[in-house]
C-alpha positions, 0 to 999 in steps of 0.5 A: 500500499502506498502513503496515499491509499487509505485502507480497503477490505474486500466485500462480498460482492468483490468490492473494495470499501475504504475503511472511513466507509466501513465505519458510516451509520445510516440515519435509521442506525443512528435514530436507533442509537438516539431513540428519535425517528429518522425523519428526527436526525434527518432534520438534525443534519439540515440543521447542522446539529449531526454531521453528516455525508450524502452518499451519491443515492442521496442519503445520508451517513454519518461516523460512528465518531459522530454518534458518539460526540452527538452522544455526548452532547446529549441529543438523545434527550432532545429525541424523547417526548 
């Protein structure tokens, strides 16, 4: 591996997936961790309260690190009625 390459792993379909992508979570996984809906997570992302990337298909992906940061900030409490 050259210094500019990102560590990769092979997946079932035979494509290589960058290591950073393996740690990305969907809005559904974030919602389950926070105890709220996917729509609410999308609103938090749109408001800039959760950092996320968009996939080529238009879906949001959030890093596990960002989920931990959000949990530390106490956004879970904002999700409960």
